[in-house]
DOSEBA-522453 format. One record per residue: residue in three letters; chain; x, y, z of N, C-alpha, C in turn. Coordinates in steps of 0.02 Angstrom, whole numbers, plus 50000, padded with zeros to 5 digits. Example, Ala and Ser with C-alpha at 12.3 -4.5 7.8 and 13.67 -1.06 7.14 Angstrom:
<nodes>
NODE   r c  n.c1  n.c2  n.c3 ca.c1 ca.c2 ca.c3  c.c1  c.c2  c.c3
NODE ALA A 50660 49716 50390 50615 49775 50390 50660 49835 50390
NODE SER A 50642 49888 50354 50684 49947 50357 50645 50002 50394
</nodes>
This chain:
<nodes>
NODE   r c  n.c1  n.c2  n.c3 ca.c1 ca.c2 ca.c3  c.c1  c.c2  c.c3
NODE UNK A 52444 51194 49164 52440 51210 49234 52488 51165 49272
NODE UNK A 52523 51193 49321 52570 51155 49362 52555 51170 49435
NODE UNK A 52547 51119 49476 52539 51128 49549 52597 51095 49584
NODE UNK A 52624 51128 49635 52684 51104 49668 52673 51098 49743
NODE UNK A 52691 51041 49771 52693 51033 49843 52766 51044 49863
NODE UNK A 52778 51095 49903 52846 51117 49915 52880 51084 49975
NODE UNK A 52851 51031 50003 52887 50993 50053 52948 50963 50019
NODE UNK A 53004 50965 50051 53065 50942 50018 53099 50887 50059
NODE UNK A 53138 50845 50024 53177 50796 50059 53246 50824 50073
NODE UNK A 53291 50783 50098 53357 50807 50116 53398 50829 50056
NODE UNK A 53376 50810 49996 53412 50829 49935 53382 50892 49905
NODE UNK A 53335 50924 49940 53304 50986 49918 53264 50979 49854
NODE UNK A 53234 50921 49845 53190 50910 49788 53118 50921 49811
NODE UNK A 53075 50954 49771 53004 50959 49788 52975 50889 49796
NODE UNK A 52931 50882 49844 52901 50816 49855 52859 50795 49796
NODE UNK A 52817 50840 49770 52770 50821 49718 52753 50879 49672
NODE UNK A 52747 50865 49608 52723 50915 49560 52667 50884 49519
NODE UNK A 52612 50919 49513 52556 50897 49471 52554 50937 49407
NODE UNK A 52552 50903 49351 52550 50935 49286 52483 50923 49252
NODE UNK A 52461 50971 49213 52402 50963 49171 52425 50963 49098
NODE UNK A 52439 50904 49070 52464 50900 49001 52415 50926 48950
NODE UNK A 52350 50920 48966 52297 50943 48920 52244 50982 48958
NODE UNK A 52226 51039 48931 52170 51077 48959 52104 51055 48929
NODE UNK A 52108 51013 48879 52047 50989 48845 52026 50921 48872
NODE UNK A 51961 50908 48870 51935 50843 48888 51880 50823 48839
NODE UNK A 51878 50760 48821 51828 50735 48774 51762 50717 48810
NODE UNK A 51762 50721 48877 51702 50707 48915 51673 50771 48945
NODE UNK A 51609 50768 48960 51577 50821 48999 51540 50786 49056
NODE UNK A 51575 50774 49110 51548 50735 49166 51503 50778 49210
NODE UNK A 51448 50748 49233 51398 50786 49270 51425 50814 49336
NODE UNK A 51476 50782 49365 51501 50804 49430 51562 50849 49425
NODE UNK A 51586 50860 49364 51650 50895 49355 51640 50969 49338
NODE UNK A 51663 51015 49381 51656 51087 49367 51693 51108 49304
NODE UNK A 51745 51070 49286 51784 51088 49227 51744 51083 49163
NODE UNK A 51689 51044 49164 51648 51036 49104 51618 51102 49082
NODE UNK A 51607 51147 49129 51578 51213 49111 51628 51269 49122
NODE UNK A 51691 51251 49130 51744 51301 49141 51759 51337 49076
NODE UNK A 51760 51404 49078 51771 51443 49018 51843 51468 49012
NODE UNK A 51888 51445 49055 51957 51469 49052 51991 51447 48987
NODE UNK A 52044 51481 48968 52081 51464 48908 52109 51393 48915
NODE UNK A 52107 51357 48860 52131 51288 48860 52187 51279 48809
NODE UNK A 52227 51229 48821 52282 51215 48775 52318 51152 48798
NODE UNK A 52375 51138 48766 52416 51081 48784 52482 51105 48811
NODE UNK A 52507 51073 48863 52573 51089 48888 52624 51061 48840
NODE UNK A 52674 51101 48823 52725 51078 48777 52775 51033 48813
NODE UNK A 52803 50987 48776 52853 50942 48805 52914 50981 48827
NODE UNK A 52931 51034 48790 52989 51075 48807 52979 51109 48875
NODE UNK A 52920 51137 48887 52906 51169 48951 52906 51118 49008
NODE UNK A 52878 51061 48995 52876 51008 49045 52947 50987 49064
NODE UNK A 52989 50978 49015 53058 50957 49028 53095 51010 49069
NODE UNK A 53081 51073 49056 53115 51126 49094 53098 51121 49169
NODE UNK A 53034 51108 49183 53013 51103 49253 53045 51042 49286
NODE UNK A 53043 50985 49251 53073 50924 49278 53148 50933 49289
NODE UNK A 53182 50964 49242 53255 50975 49247 53273 51017 49308
NODE UNK A 53233 51069 49319 53249 51116 49374 53227 51090 49442
NODE UNK A 53169 51058 49443 53140 51038 49508 53159 50967 49530
NODE UNK A 53165 50922 49482 53180 50851 49496 53135 50824 49552
NODE UNK A 53069 50828 49543 53022 50807 49596 53025 50732 49610
NODE UNK A 53010 50715 49672 53007 50644 49691 52946 50610 49660
NODE UNK A 52890 50648 49658 52827 50621 49631 52800 50667 49578
NODE UNK A 52775 50638 49524 52744 50676 49469 52675 50647 49457
NODE UNK A 52625 50691 49455 52557 50670 49437 52537 50704 49372
NODE UNK A 52515 50665 49324 52492 50690 49259 52416 50684 49259
NODE UNK A 52383 50741 49264 52310 50740 49268 52281 50808 49255
NODE UNK A 52248 50837 49306 52218 50904 49298 52147 50899 49275
NODE UNK A 52120 50956 49251 52050 50959 49230 52039 50928 49161
NODE UNK A 52092 50922 49122 52086 50895 49055 52102 50820 49053
NODE UNK A 52100 50791 48994 52118 50721 48985 52190 50717 48959
NODE UNK A 52237 50695 49001 52308 50696 48982 52326 50656 48920
NODE UNK A 52288 50603 48906 52304 50562 48848 52288 50598 48782
NODE UNK A 52257 50656 48785 52244 50695 48725 52308 50733 48703
NODE UNK A 52357 50737 48747 52421 50767 48730 52463 50715 48691
NODE UNK A 52482 50731 48630 52517 50683 48587 52584 50661 48615
NODE UNK A 52611 50699 48663 52677 50683 48691 52672 50648 48758
NODE UNK A 52615 50622 48776 52605 50597 48844 52654 50541 48862
NODE UNK A 52671 50498 48815 52719 50445 48830 52787 50475 48847
NODE UNK A 52805 50529 48812 52869 50562 48826 52868 50597 48894
NODE UNK A 52808 50621 48914 52801 50650 48982 52819 50597 49034
NODE UNK A 52793 50537 49024 52807 50483 49071 52881 50464 49070
NODE UNK A 52908 50453 49011 52977 50429 49005 53027 50480 49032
NODE UNK A 53013 50545 49022 53061 50596 49044 53063 50600 49120
NODE UNK A 53005 50597 49151 53003 50599 49225 53036 50537 49253
NODE UNK A 53024 50479 49223 53055 50418 49247 53131 50420 49239
NODE UNK A 53155 50453 49187 53228 50459 49177 53260 50503 49231
NODE UNK A 53218 50541 49267 53243 50583 49322 53225 50552 49391
NODE UNK A 53211 50487 49389 53198 50449 49450 53136 50472 49489
NODE UNK A 53087 50499 49454 53024 50518 49486 52976 50459 49486
NODE UNK A 52933 50456 49536 52877 50410 49537 52819 50444 49501
NODE UNK A 52791 50411 49451 52743 50445 49407 52674 50412 49410
NODE UNK A 52624 50455 49418 52554 50433 49418 52517 50468 49361
NODE UNK A 52476 50430 49326 52436 50456 49270 52362 50446 49284
NODE UNK A 52324 50500 49282 52251 50497 49292 52217 50506 49225
NODE UNK A 52171 50462 49207 52141 50463 49141 52069 50438 49142
NODE UNK A 52030 50457 49093 51963 50428 49087 51965 50362 49048
NODE UNK A 52023 50347 49019 52032 50282 48986 52010 50278 48914
NODE UNK A 51978 50330 48890 51950 50328 48822 52005 50320 48769
NODE UNK A 52061 50355 48778 52115 50354 48728 52171 50306 48746
NODE UNK A 52158 50260 48792 52209 50213 48813 52215 50157 48761
NODE UNK A 52243 50175 48704 52248 50128 48649 52311 50084 48654
NODE UNK A 52322 50042 48605 52378 49995 48607 52446 50032 48611
NODE UNK A 52454 50084 48571 52518 50121 48570 52534 50152 48638
NODE UNK A 52485 50184 48668 52496 50217 48733 52506 50165 48787
NODE UNK A 52467 50111 48785 52474 50058 48835 52545 50028 48834
NODE UNK A 52569 50012 48774 52636 49984 48767 52689 50033 48792
NODE UNK A 52678 50098 48776 52727 50149 48795 52732 50158 48870
NODE UNK A 52675 50164 48904 52678 50176 48976 52706 50116 49014
NODE UNK A 52693 50055 48988 52721 49996 49020 52796 49991 49007
NODE UNK A 52816 50008 48947 52887 50005 48929 52928 50054 48971
NODE UNK A 52900 50114 48982 52936 50165 49020 52922 50162 49095
NODE UNK A 52890 50108 49117 52884 50093 49189 52842 50145 49227
NODE UNK A 52787 50165 49197 52740 50207 49235 52723 50172 49301
NODE UNK A 52725 50209 49356 52715 50179 49421 52642 50166 49437
NODE UNK A 52598 50212 49417 52528 50208 49437 52484 50238 49383
NODE UNK A 52434 50201 49363 52384 50229 49317 52316 50223 49350
NODE UNK A 52279 50278 49348 52215 50280 49383 52158 50298 49335
NODE UNK A 52128 50247 49304 52070 50260 49261 52009 50279 49303
NODE UNK A 51975 50333 49283 51915 50355 49318 51854 50325 49283
NODE UNK A 51819 50282 49318 51761 50248 49289 51702 50258 49337
NODE UNK A 51652 50295 49314 51598 50318 49359 51542 50268 49371
NODE UNK A 51540 50215 49333 51486 50166 49341 51506 50101 49307
NODE UNK A 51478 50045 49330 51490 49981 49298 51429 49961 49256
NODE UNK A 51384 50007 49247 51325 49998 49204 51332 50043 49144
NODE UNK A 51330 50014 49085 51342 50052 49023 51298 50114 49017
NODE UNK A 51233 50105 49026 51186 50160 49018 51200 50216 49069
NODE UNK A 51211 50196 49131 51223 50246 49183 51291 50280 49173
NODE UNK A 51341 50241 49154 51407 50270 49141 51403 50325 49088
NODE UNK A 51369 50311 49034 51367 50359 48979 51320 50417 48994
NODE UNK A 51278 50409 49043 51237 50465 49067 51278 50511 49111
NODE UNK A 51318 50482 49155 51361 50521 49200 51417 50554 49162
NODE UNK A 51450 50515 49119 51508 50539 49081 51487 50550 49009
NODE UNK A 51459 50609 48997 51434 50625 48930 51492 50627 48880
NODE UNK A 51482 50591 48825 51535 50585 48775 51577 50522 48784
NODE UNK A 51561 50484 48837 51599 50424 48852 51574 50363 48815
NODE UNK A 51614 50311 48817 51597 50247 48785 51618 50192 48834
NODE UNK A 51571 50166 48871 51585 50117 48924 51622 50056 48898
NODE UNK A 51598 50027 48844 51628 49966 48818 51699 49978 48794
NODE UNK A 51711 50035 48765 51779 50051 48742 51827 50057 48801
NODE UNK A 51805 50093 48853 51848 50104 48911 51863 50037 48947
NODE UNK A 51812 49996 48956 51822 49931 48988 51869 49887 48947
NODE UNK A 51860 49888 48881 51904 49850 48837 51977 49874 48843
NODE UNK A 51985 49940 48846 52053 49968 48853 52084 49947 48919
NODE UNK A 52045 49948 48972 52070 49929 49038 52089 49855 49039
NODE UNK A 52049 49813 49010 52065 49741 49008 52129 49729 48968
NODE UNK A 52137 49766 48913 52197 49759 48872 52259 49781 48911
NODE UNK A 52253 49835 48949 52308 49858 48991 52327 49804 49042
NODE UNK A 52278 49775 49075 52292 49724 49125 52323 49662 49093
NODE UNK A 52300 49644 49033 52328 49586 48998 52401 49598 48979
NODE UNK A 52415 49657 48951 52483 49672 48929 52529 49680 48989
NODE UNK A 52502 49707 49044 52544 49712 49104 52565 49643 49127
NODE UNK A 52519 49596 49127 52534 49529 49149 52586 49496 49102
NODE UNK A 52575 49504 49037 52620 49473 48989 52691 49501 48993
NODE UNK A 52697 49567 49006 52762 49599 49008 52793 49599 49078
NODE UNK A 52754 49575 49127 52776 49574 49197 52794 49644 49222
NODE UNK A 52759 49694 49194 52770 49763 49216 52741 49771 49286
NODE UNK A 52766 49822 49321 52745 49833 49390 52699 49893 49398
NODE UNK A 52672 49917 49343 52626 49974 49346 52565 49956 49388
NODE UNK A 52552 49998 49438 52496 49988 49483 52432 50016 49451
NODE UNK A 52379 49976 49446 52317 49997 49414 52265 50009 49468
NODE UNK A 52246 50073 49477 52199 50092 49529 52139 50127 49496
NODE UNK A 52081 50094 49495 52021 50125 49468 51993 50173 49520
NODE UNK A 51977 50234 49498 51943 50279 49545 51872 50292 49521
NODE UNK A 51827 50295 49570 51756 50302 49555 51728 50356 49601
NODE UNK A 51706 50411 49571 51677 50466 49610 51604 50449 49625
NODE UNK A 51590 50443 49689 51523 50423 49711 51476 50483 49715
NODE UNK A 51416 50474 49687 51366 50527 49686 51297 50495 49691
NODE UNK A 51246 50536 49689 51178 50510 49691 51165 50465 49630
NODE UNK A 51204 50474 49578 51193 50436 49516 51219 50364 49520
NODE UNK A 51267 50351 49565 51297 50284 49565 51311 50255 49634
NODE UNK A 51288 50288 49687 51305 50267 49755 51283 50195 49770
NODE UNK A 51228 50173 49739 51204 50106 49753 51243 50052 49715
NODE UNK A 51290 50072 49673 51329 50025 49634 51392 50000 49670
NODE UNK A 51404 50023 49731 51465 50003 49766 51479 49928 49766
NODE UNK A 51431 49886 49787 51445 49814 49787 51460 49787 49717
NODE UNK A 51423 49809 49667 51434 49786 49598 51502 49808 49572
NODE UNK A 51522 49869 49590 51587 49894 49567 51644 49854 49596
NODE UNK A 51639 49837 49660 51692 49797 49691 51698 49729 49657
NODE UNK A 51641 49698 49644 51641 49633 49610 51667 49638 49539
NODE UNK A 51645 49689 49502 51663 49698 49432 51738 49708 49423
NODE UNK A 51766 49756 49461 51837 49771 49453 51881 49719 49487
NODE UNK A 51855 49688 49539 51893 49635 49572 51904 49576 49526
NODE UNK A 51852 49556 49490 51858 49501 49442 51904 49519 49384
NODE UNK A 51905 49582 49368 51947 49605 49312 52021 49602 49331
NODE UNK A 52036 49611 49395 52106 49605 49417 52142 49670 49430
NODE UNK A 52104 49724 49442 52138 49787 49459 52168 49781 49529
NODE UNK A 52216 49824 49545 52250 49819 49609 52211 49852 49666
NODE UNK A 52174 49903 49650 52139 49941 49701 52082 49980 49670
NODE UNK A 52028 49989 49708 51973 50033 49687 51970 50090 49738
NODE UNK A 51976 50150 49713 51977 50209 49756 51910 50245 49749
NODE UNK A 51869 50242 49801 51803 50275 49799 51810 50345 49829
NODE UNK A 51786 50394 49792 51789 50464 49813 51719 50493 49812
NODE UNK A 51705 50539 49857 51642 50576 49852 51652 50636 49806
NODE UNK A 51598 50663 49781 51601 50723 49739 51640 50776 49777
NODE UNK A 51690 50804 49743 51730 50857 49774 51726 50919 49731
NODE UNK A 51756 50974 49754 51750 51038 49719 51676 51054 49709
NODE UNK A 51640 51057 49764 51568 51067 49763 51551 51136 49734
NODE UNK A 51504 51137 49688 51478 51199 49659 51402 51198 49665
NODE UNK A 51370 51253 49648 51297 51255 49649 51268 51204 49600
NODE UNK A 51303 51193 49544 51278 51148 49492 51282 51075 49514
NODE UNK A 51336 51055 49548 51342 50984 49563 51325 50966 49636
NODE UNK A 51304 51016 49675 51288 51004 49745 51234 50950 49753
NODE UNK A 51188 50948 49706 51132 50899 49709 51157 50827 49700
NODE UNK A 51219 50819 49678 51246 50752 49667 51278 50721 49729
NODE UNK A 51284 50760 49782 51312 50734 49844 51262 50686 49875
NODE UNK A 51280 50623 49884 51232 50573 49908 51211 50583 49981
NODE UNK A 51150 50563 49996 51125 50565 50064 51167 50518 50108
NODE UNK A 51183 50539 50168 51228 50500 50211 51199 50432 50228
NODE UNK A 51133 50427 50237 51102 50363 50255 51107 50314 50196
NODE UNK A 51095 50339 50136 51100 50296 50077 51172 50274 50067
NODE UNK A 51218 50320 50077 51289 50304 50070 51310 50250 50120
NODE UNK A 51288 50258 50182 51305 50209 50234 51277 50140 50217
NODE UNK A 51215 50139 50192 51184 50075 50174 51223 50041 50118
NODE UNK A 51246 50079 50069 51284 50051 50014 51351 50025 50037
NODE UNK A 51381 50060 50084 51446 50038 50111 51438 49972 50149
NODE UNK A 51384 49967 50187 51370 49904 50223 51363 49846 50174
NODE UNK A 51325 49857 50120 51315 49804 50070 51381 49787 50036
NODE UNK A 51420 49838 50022 51485 49828 49989 51532 49785 50031
NODE UNK A 51531 49796 50096 51575 49758 50140 51560 49683 50140
NODE UNK A 51498 49665 50122 51479 49595 50119 51514 49558 50062
NODE UNK A 51540 49597 50014 51574 49566 49957 51647 49550 49972
NODE UNK A 51672 49576 50028 51744 49564 50045 51756 49491 50065
</nodes>
């Protein structure tokens, strides 16, 4: 799947293109409609990806979508090819497959932004929200990424995103402390989006959300 934002600069390049390198995901997250999506799935080929990059030369490239992009065996080449065309590249991942080889590759090819999605800082709750996940593995992978980034003096921006729901809304203060001590650059808190009948119950009550935000601000 490819999504294109057709705003253009003076050089007639599309502002942004979003790619879905993988239609498959190893997680079944409670808030994600894609977990029950019955559409055909597959992997985007490197050849097709290169054709789009060659023709469009986008300013910004996002590698994400409904699947887990790191499941595509060519993901490092996706990053390197876009960077060779002077694109700013962002990678969204659940972090499960962020192994040593991939970490070294994305740092070597100067990935601009990586956004691991981590739904909870509590192991039991994380694995309840993200079915099929492994909290300790993901945290270990993230720490390794941050360590290697520091050692290599890479400029890859690490932004953890956390989708807030009734399952984790009270964790806001703990999440800020947890990821802050780890050394990530930014924590991006999002509310459940793409609301469906199945996940509507996960939208947190506004009063509870406000209370958690107030508590979280005390950690600043």
